[in-house]
N, CA and C atoms of all chains as a GROMACS GRO file, in nm:
protein
  591
    1UNK      N    1  -6.714   3.352  -3.521
    1UNK     CA    2  -6.706   3.491  -3.564
    1UNK      C    3  -6.729   3.583  -3.445
    2UNK      N    4  -6.641   3.679  -3.428
    2UNK     CA    5  -6.653   3.771  -3.314
    2UNK      C    6  -6.765   3.870  -3.338
    3UNK      N    7  -6.830   3.908  -3.228
    3UNK     CA    8  -6.933   4.012  -3.238
    3UNK      C    9  -6.921   4.098  -3.113
    4UNK      N   10  -7.008   4.197  -3.098
    4UNK     CA   11  -6.995   4.284  -2.981
    4UNK      C   12  -7.123   4.284  -2.899
    5UNK      N   13  -7.110   4.312  -2.769
    5UNK     CA   14  -7.227   4.328  -2.684
    5UNK      C   15  -7.214   4.463  -2.614
    6UNK      N   16  -7.328   4.518  -2.577
    6UNK     CA   17  -7.326   4.649  -2.514
    6UNK      C   18  -7.347   4.633  -2.363
    7UNK      N   19  -7.254   4.688  -2.284
    7UNK     CA   20  -7.269   4.685  -2.138
    7UNK      C   21  -7.235   4.824  -2.085
    8UNK      N   22  -7.274   4.849  -1.960
    8UNK     CA   23  -7.243   4.979  -1.901
    8UNK      C   24  -7.092   4.988  -1.875
    9UNK      N   25  -7.044   5.112  -1.854
    9UNK     CA   26  -6.901   5.131  -1.830
    9UNK      C   27  -6.860   5.061  -1.699
   10UNK      N   28  -6.952   5.066  -1.602
   10UNK     CA   29  -6.924   5.003  -1.473
   10UNK      C   30  -6.904   4.851  -1.490
   11UNK      N   31  -6.992   4.790  -1.570
   11UNK     CA   32  -6.979   4.646  -1.594
   11UNK      C   33  -6.850   4.615  -1.669
   12UNK      N   34  -6.822   4.697  -1.769
   12UNK     CA   35  -6.698   4.678  -1.846
   12UNK      C   36  -6.577   4.683  -1.753
   13UNK      N   37  -6.575   4.784  -1.663
   13UNK     CA   38  -6.460   4.800  -1.572
   13UNK      C   39  -6.448   4.680  -1.477
   14UNK      N   40  -6.564   4.630  -1.432
   14UNK     CA   41  -6.563   4.513  -1.344
   14UNK      C   42  -6.507   4.391  -1.417
   15UNK      N   43  -6.549   4.375  -1.543
   15UNK     CA   44  -6.501   4.261  -1.620
   15UNK      C   45  -6.350   4.269  -1.644
   16UNK      N   46  -6.304   4.389  -1.676
   16UNK     CA   47  -6.159   4.407  -1.701
   16UNK      C   48  -6.080   4.379  -1.573
   17UNK      N   49  -6.132   4.432  -1.461
   17UNK     CA   50  -6.063   4.409  -1.332
   17UNK      C   51  -6.059   4.261  -1.299
   18UNK      N   52  -6.172   4.194  -1.321
   18UNK     CA   53  -6.181   4.050  -1.292
   18UNK      C   54  -6.087   3.971  -1.383
   19UNK      N   55  -6.084   4.010  -1.509
   19UNK     CA   56  -5.995   3.943  -1.605
   19UNK      C   57  -5.851   3.950  -1.557
   20UNK      N   58  -5.811   4.068  -1.514
   20UNK     CA   59  -5.671   4.088  -1.472
   20UNK      C   60  -5.642   4.016  -1.341
   21UNK      N   61  -5.734   4.031  -1.244
   21UNK     CA   62  -5.706   3.972  -1.113
   21UNK      C   63  -5.708   3.819  -1.116
   22UNK      N   64  -5.786   3.763  -1.209
   22UNK     CA   65  -5.796   3.617  -1.213
   22UNK      C   66  -5.712   3.554  -1.323
   23UNK      N   67  -5.636   3.636  -1.393
   23UNK     CA   68  -5.539   3.585  -1.488
   23UNK      C   69  -5.594   3.533  -1.620
   24UNK      N   70  -5.709   3.582  -1.659
   24UNK     CA   71  -5.762   3.540  -1.790
   24UNK      C   72  -5.694   3.621  -1.900
   25UNK      N   73  -5.679   3.557  -2.016
   25UNK     CA   74  -5.609   3.626  -2.124
   25UNK      C   75  -5.701   3.722  -2.200
   26UNK      N   76  -5.831   3.704  -2.185
   26UNK     CA   77  -5.926   3.792  -2.254
   26UNK      C   78  -6.060   3.794  -2.181
   27UNK      N   79  -6.141   3.893  -2.213
   27UNK     CA   80  -6.277   3.899  -2.157
   27UNK      C   81  -6.357   3.779  -2.206
   28UNK      N   82  -6.333   3.742  -2.332
   28UNK     CA   83  -6.400   3.625  -2.390
   28UNK      C   84  -6.377   3.500  -2.303
   29UNK      N   85  -6.249   3.481  -2.266
   29UNK     CA   86  -6.215   3.363  -2.185
   29UNK      C   87  -6.283   3.371  -2.047
   30UNK      N   88  -6.284   3.491  -1.990
   30UNK     CA   89  -6.349   3.511  -1.860
   30UNK      C   90  -6.498   3.480  -1.869
   31UNK      N   91  -6.564   3.533  -1.972
   31UNK     CA   92  -6.708   3.510  -1.988
   31UNK      C   93  -6.739   3.363  -2.013
   32UNK      N   94  -6.653   3.297  -2.091
   32UNK     CA   95  -6.673   3.153  -2.116
   32UNK      C   96  -6.668   3.077  -1.984
   33UNK      N   97  -6.570   3.111  -1.899
   33UNK     CA   98  -6.557   3.043  -1.771
   33UNK      C   99  -6.680   3.070  -1.683
   34UNK      N  100  -6.728   3.194  -1.686
   34UNK     CA  101  -6.846   3.230  -1.606
   34UNK      C  102  -6.969   3.153  -1.653
   35UNK      N  103  -6.981   3.135  -1.784
   35UNK     CA  104  -7.094   3.059  -1.839
   35UNK      C  105  -7.088   2.914  -1.792
   36UNK      N  106  -6.968   2.854  -1.800
   36UNK     CA  107  -6.951   2.715  -1.758
   36UNK      C  108  -6.985   2.701  -1.609
   37UNK      N  109  -6.936   2.795  -1.528
   37UNK     CA  110  -6.962   2.790  -1.384
   37UNK      C  111  -7.111   2.804  -1.353
   38UNK      N  112  -7.177   2.892  -1.427
   38UNK     CA  113  -7.322   2.912  -1.407
   38UNK      C  114  -7.398   2.784  -1.442
   39UNK      N  115  -7.360   2.720  -1.555
   39UNK     CA  116  -7.427   2.596  -1.595
   39UNK      C  117  -7.400   2.486  -1.493
   40UNK      N  118  -7.277   2.481  -1.443
   40UNK     CA  119  -7.239   2.381  -1.344
   40UNK      C  120  -7.322   2.399  -1.216
   41UNK      N  121  -7.335   2.524  -1.173
   41UNK     CA  122  -7.413   2.551  -1.052
   41UNK      C  123  -7.560   2.514  -1.070
   42UNK      N  124  -7.615   2.542  -1.188
   42UNK     CA  125  -7.755   2.507  -1.214
   42UNK      C  126  -7.774   2.355  -1.208
   43UNK      N  127  -7.675   2.283  -1.264
   43UNK     CA  128  -7.683   2.137  -1.262
   43UNK      C  129  -7.672   2.084  -1.119
   44UNK      N  130  -7.582   2.142  -1.040
   44UNK     CA  131  -7.566   2.099  -0.900
   44UNK      C  132  -7.693   2.129  -0.820
   45UNK      N  133  -7.757   2.242  -0.851
   45UNK     CA  134  -7.885   2.275  -0.784
   45UNK      C  135  -7.991   2.172  -0.820
   46UNK      N  136  -7.996   2.136  -0.949
   46UNK     CA  137  -8.094   2.038  -0.995
   46UNK      C  138  -8.069   1.903  -0.928
   47UNK      N  139  -7.941   1.869  -0.912
   47UNK     CA  140  -7.905   1.743  -0.847
   47UNK      C  141  -7.946   1.744  -0.700
   48UNK      N  142  -7.926   1.858  -0.635
   48UNK     CA  143  -7.961   1.871  -0.493
   48UNK      C  144  -8.112   1.851  -0.475
   49UNK      N  145  -8.189   1.914  -0.563
   49UNK     CA  146  -8.335   1.901  -0.554
   49UNK      C  147  -8.377   1.755  -0.579
   50UNK      N  148  -8.316   1.693  -0.679
   50UNK     CA  149  -8.347   1.555  -0.712
   50UNK      C  150  -8.318   1.464  -0.593
   51UNK      N  151  -8.201   1.484  -0.532
   51UNK     CA  152  -8.160   1.402  -0.416
   51UNK      C  153  -8.259   1.420  -0.301
   52UNK      N  154  -8.298   1.544  -0.281
   52UNK     CA  155  -8.391   1.572  -0.172
   52UNK      C  156  -8.524   1.500  -0.195
   53UNK      N  157  -8.574   1.502  -0.320
   53UNK     CA  158  -8.702   1.436  -0.350
   53UNK      C  159  -8.691   1.284  -0.340
   54UNK      N  160  -8.584   1.231  -0.394
   54UNK     CA  161  -8.572   1.085  -0.400
   54UNK      C  162  -8.547   1.029  -0.258
   55UNK      N  163  -8.472   1.104  -0.178
   55UNK     CA  164  -8.450   1.062  -0.039
   55UNK      C  165  -8.580   1.070   0.040
   56UNK      N  166  -8.656   1.178   0.015
   56UNK     CA  167  -8.784   1.197   0.083
   56UNK      C  168  -8.882   1.084   0.056
   57UNK      N  169  -8.868   1.024  -0.059
   57UNK     CA  170  -8.958   0.913  -0.097
   57UNK      C  171  -8.896   0.777  -0.062
   58UNK      N  172  -8.776   0.781  -0.001
   58UNK     CA  173  -8.701   0.657   0.030
   58UNK      C  174  -8.690   0.568  -0.094
   59UNK      N  175  -8.655   0.630  -0.205
   59UNK     CA  176  -8.641   0.556  -0.330
   59UNK      C  177  -8.497   0.563  -0.378
   60UNK      N  178  -8.466   0.480  -0.478
   60UNK     CA  179  -8.337   0.488  -0.546
   60UNK      C  180  -8.361   0.505  -0.694
   61UNK      N  181  -8.255   0.529  -0.768
   61UNK     CA  182  -8.269   0.548  -0.913
   61UNK      C  183  -8.336   0.427  -0.979
   62UNK      N  184  -8.304   0.307  -0.927
   62UNK     CA  185  -8.362   0.186  -0.985
   62UNK      C  186  -8.514   0.183  -0.971
   63UNK      N  187  -8.564   0.248  -0.865
   63UNK     CA  188  -8.710   0.253  -0.847
   63UNK      C  189  -8.776   0.345  -0.951
   64UNK      N  190  -8.697   0.437  -1.004
   64UNK     CA  191  -8.754   0.530  -1.101
   64UNK      C  192  -8.763   0.470  -1.240
   65UNK      N  193  -8.658   0.402  -1.281
   65UNK     CA  194  -8.652   0.353  -1.418
   65UNK      C  195  -8.682   0.204  -1.430
   66UNK      N  196  -8.697   0.136  -1.319
   66UNK     CA  197  -8.721  -0.009  -1.324
   66UNK      C  198  -8.864  -0.042  -1.364
   67UNK      N  199  -6.618   1.382  -2.878
   67UNK     CA  200  -6.701   1.263  -2.861
   67UNK      C  201  -6.847   1.302  -2.848
   68UNK      N  202  -6.931   1.224  -2.911
   68UNK     CA  203  -7.076   1.249  -2.907
   68UNK      C  204  -7.147   1.121  -2.864
   69UNK      N  205  -7.246   1.135  -2.778
   69UNK     CA  206  -7.323   1.019  -2.734
   69UNK      C  207  -7.471   1.053  -2.730
   70UNK      N  208  -7.552   0.950  -2.752
   70UNK     CA  209  -7.695   0.960  -2.723
   70UNK      C  210  -7.714   0.892  -2.588
   71UNK      N  211  -7.773   0.961  -2.491
   71UNK     CA  212  -7.780   0.903  -2.357
   71UNK      C  213  -7.923   0.871  -2.315
   72UNK      N  214  -7.929   0.767  -2.234
   72UNK     CA  215  -8.054   0.712  -2.183
   72UNK      C  216  -8.093   0.786  -2.054
   73UNK      N  217  -8.221   0.775  -2.018
   73UNK     CA  218  -8.269   0.843  -1.897
   73UNK      C  219  -8.199   0.791  -1.772
   74UNK      N  220  -8.164   0.662  -1.770
   74UNK     CA  221  -8.101   0.608  -1.648
   74UNK      C  222  -7.966   0.676  -1.621
   75UNK      N  223  -7.897   0.717  -1.727
   75UNK     CA  224  -7.769   0.789  -1.710
   75UNK      C  225  -7.795   0.927  -1.649
   76UNK      N  226  -7.899   0.993  -1.699
   76UNK     CA  227  -7.931   1.126  -1.648
   76UNK      C  228  -7.976   1.121  -1.502
   77UNK      N  229  -8.059   1.022  -1.470
   77UNK     CA  230  -8.103   1.007  -1.330
   77UNK      C  231  -7.984   0.973  -1.239
   78UNK      N  232  -7.894   0.888  -1.287
   78UNK     CA  233  -7.777   0.852  -1.206
   78UNK      C  234  -7.690   0.974  -1.180
   79UNK      N  235  -7.678   1.061  -1.279
   79UNK     CA  236  -7.599   1.183  -1.263
   79UNK      C  237  -7.664   1.274  -1.160
   80UNK      N  238  -7.794   1.294  -1.172
   80UNK     CA  239  -7.864   1.381  -1.076
   80UNK      C  240  -7.856   1.324  -0.935
   81UNK      N  241  -7.854   1.192  -0.926
   81UNK     CA  242  -7.850   1.125  -0.796
   81UNK      C  243  -7.714   1.143  -0.729
   82UNK      N  244  -7.608   1.143  -0.810
   82UNK     CA  245  -7.472   1.152  -0.754
   82UNK      C  246  -7.380   1.218  -0.857
   83UNK      N  247  -7.352   1.345  -0.834
   83UNK     CA  248  -7.269   1.418  -0.931
   83UNK      C  249  -7.123   1.374  -0.927
   84UNK      N  250  -7.086   1.295  -0.825
   84UNK     CA  251  -6.949   1.242  -0.822
   84UNK      C  252  -6.938   1.106  -0.892
   85UNK      N  253  -7.050   1.055  -0.939
   85UNK     CA  254  -7.050   0.926  -1.009
   85UNK      C  255  -6.996   0.945  -1.151
   86UNK      N  256  -6.977   0.833  -1.222
   86UNK     CA  257  -6.934   0.842  -1.362
   86UNK      C  258  -7.034   0.923  -1.445
   87UNK      N  259  -7.162   0.902  -1.417
   87UNK     CA  260  -7.266   0.975  -1.491
   87UNK      C  261  -7.257   1.125  -1.462
   88UNK      N  262  -7.235   1.160  -1.336
   88UNK     CA  263  -7.222   1.299  -1.299
   88UNK      C  264  -7.101   1.363  -1.366
   89UNK      N  265  -6.990   1.288  -1.368
   89UNK     CA  266  -6.868   1.341  -1.430
   89UNK      C  267  -6.887   1.361  -1.580
   90UNK      N  268  -6.966   1.271  -1.641
   90UNK     CA  269  -6.994   1.285  -1.785
   90UNK      C  270  -7.069   1.416  -1.813
   91UNK      N  271  -7.168   1.446  -1.728
   91UNK     CA  272  -7.245   1.569  -1.749
   91UNK      C  273  -7.158   1.693  -1.728
   92UNK      N  274  -7.067   1.685  -1.631
   92UNK     CA  275  -6.976   1.799  -1.608
   92UNK      C  276  -6.882   1.816  -1.728
   93UNK      N  277  -6.842   1.703  -1.789
   93UNK     CA  278  -6.759   1.712  -1.909
   93UNK      C  279  -6.836   1.778  -2.023
   94UNK      N  280  -6.965   1.748  -2.029
   94UNK     CA  281  -7.048   1.808  -2.134
   94UNK      C  282  -7.058   1.959  -2.115
   95UNK      N  283  -7.069   2.000  -1.989
   95UNK     CA  284  -7.076   2.145  -1.961
   95UNK      C  285  -6.946   2.213  -2.003
   96UNK      N  286  -6.834   2.145  -1.981
   96UNK     CA  287  -6.704   2.202  -2.020
   96UNK      C  288  -6.680   2.195  -2.171
   97UNK      N  289  -6.767   2.125  -2.242
   97UNK     CA  290  -6.752   2.114  -2.388
   97UNK      C  291  -6.662   2.000  -2.432
   98UNK      N  292  -6.626   1.911  -2.339
   98UNK     CA  293  -6.537   1.799  -2.373
   98UNK      C  294  -6.611   1.685  -2.442
   99UNK      N  295  -6.741   1.673  -2.415
   99UNK     CA  296  -6.824   1.576  -2.487
   99UNK      C  297  -6.955   1.645  -2.525
  100UNK      N  298  -7.020   1.588  -2.625
  100UNK     CA  299  -7.149   1.643  -2.667
  100UNK      C  300  -7.254   1.536  -2.641
  101UNK      N  301  -7.358   1.572  -2.565
  101UNK     CA  302  -7.461   1.475  -2.531
  101UNK      C  303  -7.593   1.508  -2.599
  102UNK      N  304  -7.652   1.404  -2.656
  102UNK     CA  305  -7.784   1.417  -2.718
  102UNK      C  306  -7.878   1.318  -2.651
  103UNK      N  307  -8.005   1.347  -2.656
  103UNK     CA  308  -8.103   1.246  -2.620
  103UNK      C  309  -8.231   1.273  -2.698
  104UNK      N  310  -8.324   1.180  -2.685
  104UNK     CA  311  -8.441   1.186  -2.772
  104UNK      C  312  -8.562   1.247  -2.702
  105UNK      N  313  -8.656   1.288  -2.783
  105UNK     CA  314  -8.783   1.339  -2.729
  105UNK      C  315  -8.850   1.228  -2.646
  106UNK      N  316  -8.835   1.104  -2.690
  106UNK     CA  317  -8.893   0.992  -2.615
  106UNK      C  318  -8.836   0.986  -2.473
  107UNK      N  319  -8.703   1.006  -2.461
  107UNK     CA  320  -8.639   1.004  -2.329
  107UNK      C  321  -8.689   1.121  -2.244
  108UNK      N  322  -8.701   1.237  -2.308
  108UNK     CA  323  -8.746   1.354  -2.233
  108UNK      C  324  -8.887   1.332  -2.178
  109UNK      N  325  -8.975   1.280  -2.262
  109UNK     CA  326  -9.114   1.256  -2.219
  109UNK      C  327  -9.116   1.157  -2.103
  110UNK      N  328  -9.037   1.053  -2.114
  110UNK     CA  329  -9.028   0.951  -2.009
  110UNK      C  330  -8.976   1.013  -1.878
  111UNK      N  331  -8.870   1.092  -1.890
  111UNK     CA  332  -8.811   1.157  -1.772
  111UNK      C  333  -8.911   1.249  -1.703
  112UNK      N  334  -8.976   1.331  -1.782
  112UNK     CA  335  -9.071   1.427  -1.724
  112UNK      C  336  -9.184   1.355  -1.654
  113UNK      N  337  -9.232   1.248  -1.716
  113UNK     CA  338  -9.340   1.170  -1.656
  113UNK      C  339  -9.297   1.114  -1.520
  114UNK      N  340  -9.174   1.060  -1.515
  114UNK     CA  341  -9.123   1.001  -1.390
  114UNK      C  342  -9.106   1.109  -1.283
  115UNK      N  343  -9.049   1.222  -1.321
  115UNK     CA  344  -9.026   1.329  -1.223
  115UNK      C  345  -9.157   1.378  -1.162
  116UNK      N  346  -9.258   1.390  -1.246
  116UNK     CA  347  -9.388   1.439  -1.198
  116UNK      C  348  -9.462   1.331  -1.119
  117UNK      N  349  -9.468   1.212  -1.176
  117UNK     CA  350  -9.550   1.105  -1.118
  117UNK      C  351  -9.486   1.044  -0.994
  118UNK      N  352  -9.355   1.025  -0.997
  118UNK     CA  353  -9.291   0.956  -0.884
  118UNK      C  354  -9.226   1.050  -0.782
  119UNK      N  355  -9.183   1.168  -0.828
  119UNK     CA  356  -9.113   1.257  -0.734
  119UNK      C  357  -9.187   1.389  -0.711
  120UNK      N  358  -9.310   1.395  -0.758
  120UNK     CA  359  -9.396   1.512  -0.733
  120UNK      C  360  -9.337   1.645  -0.781
  121UNK      N  361  -9.261   1.642  -0.891
  121UNK     CA  362  -9.208   1.767  -0.945
  121UNK      C  363  -9.324   1.851  -1.000
  122UNK      N  364  -9.315   1.982  -0.976
  122UNK     CA  365  -9.413   2.074  -1.037
  122UNK      C  366  -9.367   2.103  -1.181
  123UNK      N  367  -9.449   2.175  -1.254
  123UNK     CA  368  -9.412   2.212  -1.391
  123UNK      C  369  -9.284   2.296  -1.392
  124UNK      N  370  -9.274   2.388  -1.295
  124UNK     CA  371  -9.153   2.473  -1.285
  124UNK      C  372  -9.029   2.391  -1.249
  125UNK      N  373  -9.047   2.294  -1.157
  125UNK     CA  374  -8.935   2.208  -1.116
  125UNK      C  375  -8.882   2.131  -1.238
  126UNK      N  376  -8.975   2.078  -1.317
  126UNK     CA  377  -8.939   1.999  -1.435
  126UNK      C  378  -8.865   2.087  -1.536
  127UNK      N  379  -8.917   2.206  -1.555
  127UNK     CA  380  -8.855   2.300  -1.649
  127UNK      C  381  -8.711   2.331  -1.609
  128UNK      N  382  -8.692   2.357  -1.479
  128UNK     CA  383  -8.557   2.386  -1.426
  128UNK      C  384  -8.463   2.267  -1.446
  129UNK      N  385  -8.514   2.148  -1.417
  129UNK     CA  386  -8.431   2.027  -1.427
  129UNK      C  387  -8.387   2.005  -1.572
  130UNK      N  388  -8.480   2.017  -1.663
  130UNK     CA  389  -8.448   1.993  -1.805
  130UNK      C  390  -8.348   2.098  -1.856
  131UNK      N  391  -8.371   2.223  -1.817
  131UNK     CA  392  -8.279   2.329  -1.862
  131UNK      C  393  -8.139   2.313  -1.804
  132UNK      N  394  -8.130   2.252  -1.686
  132UNK     CA  395  -8.000   2.236  -1.621
  132UNK      C  396  -7.916   2.125  -1.685
  133UNK      N  397  -7.983   2.033  -1.753
  133UNK     CA  398  -7.909   1.920  -1.811
  133UNK      C  399  -7.838   1.962  -1.940
  134UNK      N  400  -7.707   1.931  -1.951
  134UNK     CA  401  -7.632   1.970  -2.072
  134UNK      C  402  -7.655   1.872  -2.186
  135UNK      N  403  -7.780   1.866  -2.228
  135UNK     CA  404  -7.821   1.768  -2.329
  135UNK      C  405  -7.894   1.841  -2.441
  136UNK      N  406  -7.863   1.804  -2.564
  136UNK     CA  407  -7.940   1.857  -2.676
  136UNK      C  408  -8.050   1.756  -2.707
  137UNK      N  409  -8.174   1.800  -2.691
  137UNK     CA  410  -8.288   1.711  -2.711
  137UNK      C  411  -8.325   1.708  -2.858
  138UNK      N  412  -8.333   1.588  -2.912
  138UNK     CA  413  -8.363   1.574  -3.056
  138UNK      C  414  -8.511   1.543  -3.072
  139UNK      N  415  -8.577   1.627  -3.150
  139UNK     CA  416  -8.720   1.614  -3.174
  139UNK      C  417  -8.750   1.482  -3.247
  140UNK      N  418  -8.860   1.419  -3.212
  140UNK     CA  419  -8.893   1.289  -3.271
  140UNK      C  420  -8.911   1.296  -3.423
  141UNK      N  421  -8.951   1.412  -3.472
  141UNK     CA  422  -8.966   1.426  -3.618
  141UNK      C  423  -8.832   1.406  -3.690
  142UNK      N  424  -8.725   1.444  -3.622
  142UNK     CA  425  -8.592   1.437  -3.683
  142UNK      C  426  -8.550   1.290  -3.706
  143UNK      N  427  -8.586   1.202  -3.608
  143UNK     CA  428  -8.542   1.063  -3.622
  143UNK      C  429  -8.658   0.969  -3.658
  144UNK      N  430  -8.769   1.025  -3.703
  144UNK     CA  431  -8.890   0.945  -3.731
  144UNK      C  432  -8.863   0.834  -3.833
  145UNK      N  433  -8.789   0.866  -3.938
  145UNK     CA  434  -8.764   0.767  -4.044
  145UNK      C  435  -8.682   0.650  -3.989
  146UNK      N  436  -8.574   0.683  -3.916
  146UNK     CA  437  -8.490   0.578  -3.857
  146UNK      C  438  -8.567   0.500  -3.750
  147UNK      N  439  -8.656   0.569  -3.680
  147UNK     CA  440  -8.734   0.503  -3.574
  147UNK      C  441  -8.820   0.392  -3.632
  148UNK      N  442  -8.875   0.418  -3.749
  148UNK     CA  443  -8.959   0.317  -3.815
  148UNK      C  444  -8.877   0.189  -3.838
  149UNK      N  445  -8.755   0.206  -3.885
  149UNK     CA  446  -8.668   0.090  -3.910
  149UNK      C  447  -8.626   0.025  -3.779
  150UNK      N  448  -8.593   0.107  -3.680
  150UNK     CA  449  -8.547   0.054  -3.551
  150UNK      C  450  -8.658  -0.024  -3.481
  151UNK      N  451  -8.782   0.021  -3.497
  151UNK     CA  452  -8.895  -0.048  -3.432
  151UNK      C  453  -8.918  -0.187  -3.491
  152UNK      N  454  -8.866  -0.209  -3.610
  152UNK     CA  455  -8.877  -0.342  -3.669
  152UNK      C  456  -8.784  -0.441  -3.601
  153UNK      N  457  -8.684  -0.390  -3.531
  153UNK     CA  458  -8.585  -0.476  -3.464
  153UNK      C  459  -8.605  -0.472  -3.312
  154UNK      N  460  -8.628  -0.352  -3.259
  154UNK     CA  461  -8.647  -0.337  -3.114
  154UNK      C  462  -8.795  -0.313  -3.087
  155UNK      N  463  -8.853  -0.398  -3.006
  155UNK     CA  464  -8.997  -0.386  -2.982
  155UNK      C  465  -9.034  -0.260  -2.905
  156UNK      N  466  -8.946  -0.222  -2.812
  156UNK     CA  467  -8.976  -0.107  -2.727
  156UNK      C  468  -8.945   0.023  -2.801
  157UNK      N  469  -9.046   0.107  -2.818
  157UNK     CA  470  -9.028   0.231  -2.896
  157UNK      C  471  -8.928   0.327  -2.830
  158UNK      N  472  -8.930   0.328  -2.697
  158UNK     CA  473  -8.837   0.412  -2.623
  158UNK      C  474  -8.693   0.371  -2.653
  159UNK      N  475  -8.664   0.239  -2.643
  159UNK     CA  476  -8.529   0.189  -2.673
  159UNK      C  477  -8.494   0.217  -2.820
  160UNK      N  478  -8.591   0.195  -2.906
  160UNK     CA  479  -8.569   0.216  -3.049
  160UNK      C  480  -8.532   0.361  -3.079
  161UNK      N  481  -8.589   0.454  -3.002
  161UNK     CA  482  -8.560   0.597  -3.027
  161UNK      C  483  -8.412   0.628  -3.005
  162UNK      N  484  -8.351   0.561  -2.907
  162UNK     CA  485  -8.208   0.583  -2.879
  162UNK      C  486  -8.123   0.540  -2.999
  163UNK      N  487  -8.157   0.422  -3.053
  163UNK     CA  488  -8.082   0.370  -3.167
  163UNK      C  489  -8.107   0.451  -3.293
  164UNK      N  490  -8.232   0.492  -3.311
  164UNK     CA  491  -8.266   0.571  -3.430
  164UNK      C  492  -8.189   0.702  -3.429
  165UNK      N  493  -8.185   0.766  -3.313
  165UNK     CA  494  -8.117   0.896  -3.299
  165UNK      C  495  -7.966   0.878  -3.318
  166UNK      N  496  -7.910   0.772  -3.257
  166UNK     CA  497  -7.766   0.748  -3.268
  166UNK      C  498  -7.727   0.714  -3.412
  167UNK      N  499  -7.810   0.636  -3.481
  167UNK     CA  500  -7.782   0.601  -3.620
  167UNK      C  501  -7.782   0.727  -3.707
  168UNK      N  502  -7.877   0.813  -3.678
  168UNK     CA  503  -7.889   0.937  -3.755
  168UNK      C  504  -7.768   1.030  -3.732
  169UNK      N  505  -7.726   1.040  -3.606
  169UNK     CA  506  -7.617   1.132  -3.571
  169UNK      C  507  -7.479   1.070  -3.592
  170UNK      N  508  -7.476   0.937  -3.607
  170UNK     CA  509  -7.348   0.868  -3.625
  170UNK      C  510  -7.268   0.863  -3.497
  171UNK      N  511  -7.336   0.839  -3.384
  171UNK     CA  512  -7.263   0.829  -3.258
  171UNK      C  513  -7.308   0.706  -3.178
  172UNK      N  514  -7.250   0.687  -3.060
  172UNK     CA  515  -7.280   0.570  -2.977
  172UNK      C  516  -7.390   0.602  -2.877
  173UNK      N  517  -7.449   0.494  -2.821
  173UNK     CA  518  -7.551   0.508  -2.717
  173UNK      C  519  -7.486   0.477  -2.582
  174UNK      N  520  -7.517   0.558  -2.482
  174UNK     CA  521  -7.471   0.530  -2.344
  174UNK      C  522  -7.591   0.494  -2.259
  175UNK      N  523  -7.582   0.380  -2.193
  175UNK     CA  524  -7.695   0.336  -2.111
  175UNK      C  525  -7.649   0.242  -2.000
  176UNK      N  526  -7.736   0.222  -1.902
  176UNK     CA  527  -7.711   0.122  -1.800
  176UNK      C  528  -7.816   0.013  -1.809
  177UNK      N  529  -7.900   0.022  -1.909
  177UNK     CA  530  -8.012  -0.072  -1.927
  177UNK      C  531  -7.965  -0.198  -2.000
  178UNK      N  532  -7.986  -0.313  -1.936
  178UNK     CA  533  -7.938  -0.439  -1.993
  178UNK      C  534  -8.003  -0.469  -2.128
  179UNK      N  535  -8.131  -0.438  -2.141
  179UNK     CA  536  -8.201  -0.467  -2.267
  179UNK      C  537  -8.143  -0.384  -2.381
  180UNK      N  538  -8.112  -0.259  -2.350
  180UNK     CA  539  -8.055  -0.170  -2.453
  180UNK      C  540  -7.911  -0.214  -2.485
  181UNK      N  541  -7.837  -0.254  -2.382
  181UNK     CA  542  -7.698  -0.299  -2.403
  181UNK      C  543  -7.692  -0.423  -2.492
  182UNK      N  544  -7.796  -0.503  -2.484
  182UNK     CA  545  -7.797  -0.629  -2.561
  182UNK      C  546  -7.850  -0.610  -2.704
  183UNK      N  547  -7.909  -0.494  -2.730
  183UNK     CA  548  -7.974  -0.473  -2.860
  183UNK      C  549  -7.874  -0.430  -2.968
  184UNK      N  550  -7.914  -0.449  -3.093
  184UNK     CA  551  -7.829  -0.408  -3.206
  184UNK      C  552  -7.915  -0.341  -3.312
  185UNK      N  553  -7.863  -0.236  -3.372
  185UNK     CA  554  -7.930  -0.169  -3.483
  185UNK      C  555  -7.824  -0.098  -3.567
  186UNK      N  556  -7.828  -0.128  -3.695
  186UNK     CA  557  -7.727  -0.075  -3.788
  186UNK      C  558  -7.586  -0.091  -3.726
  187UNK      N  559  -7.502   0.013  -3.736
  187UNK     CA  560  -7.368  -0.002  -3.678
  187UNK      C  561  -7.351   0.078  -3.548
  188UNK      N  562  -7.464   0.098  -3.479
  188UNK     CA  563  -7.461   0.176  -3.354
  188UNK      C  564  -7.397   0.092  -3.243
  189UNK      N  565  -7.300   0.152  -3.173
  189UNK     CA  566  -7.240   0.083  -3.058
  189UNK      C  567  -7.315   0.126  -2.932
  190UNK      N  568  -7.330   0.032  -2.840
  190UNK     CA  569  -7.394   0.064  -2.712
  190UNK      C  570  -7.290   0.044  -2.603
  191UNK      N  571  -7.266   0.150  -2.527
  191UNK     CA  572  -7.161   0.147  -2.425
  191UNK      C  573  -7.216   0.169  -2.286
  192UNK      N  574  -7.147   0.107  -2.189
  192UNK     CA  575  -7.173   0.141  -2.049
  192UNK      C  576  -7.091   0.265  -2.019
  193UNK      N  577  -7.132   0.339  -1.917
  193UNK     CA  578  -7.061   0.463  -1.882
  193UNK      C  579  -6.912   0.442  -1.861
  194UNK      N  580  -6.880   0.336  -1.785
  194UNK     CA  581  -6.739   0.314  -1.750
  194UNK      C  582  -6.654   0.290  -1.876
  195UNK      N  583  -6.716   0.240  -1.983
  195UNK     CA  584  -6.642   0.217  -2.107
  195UNK      C  585  -6.627   0.344  -2.191
  196UNK      N  586  -6.708   0.442  -2.159
  196UNK     CA  587  -6.706   0.565  -2.239
  196UNK      C  588  -6.615   0.671  -2.180
  197UNK      N  589  -6.590   0.662  -2.048
  197UNK     CA  590  -6.511   0.768  -1.982
  197UNK      C  591  -6.361   0.739  -1.987
   0.00000   0.00000   0.00000
């Protein structure tokens, strides 16, 4: 079900410009893509931190769950 | 597709996002698969991150929030867990089967003991068989 959110005119204009320049068919589609990208980046950050810790301990995944 | 996933899959993904496990999590973010796991798995993961990798409370919170997993509260699968514990001695392993039986989906794991176990009509798959 569609609903509405309130944003400033400046934000609205930025979203519309981004939608057009990047070829999205709707603001909804643009926002969905931005959400996916944000989640992906958070996961990659978490992976980077995990790798840094596990390397620092000279361990492997098998050492964690074994 | 829906799966209940084990901690070893989540750790493998965090270790290498280009691995099968990593690709599975990226598929979940895109909405191509739905991933669930149990409160038992979460508790185990958090304990390992803190005890073995010196994660702080904030680090743990960030890691859990970053994972595209819906965590199922133990109260939700408590009834099935009782039955699963009659077959699988390990409560942690039993939680995976209890949750999968309840949700009607398969279990994904790299653990040999879990792969060899059976409970109701739950299928247990290796990552390579699921992708």
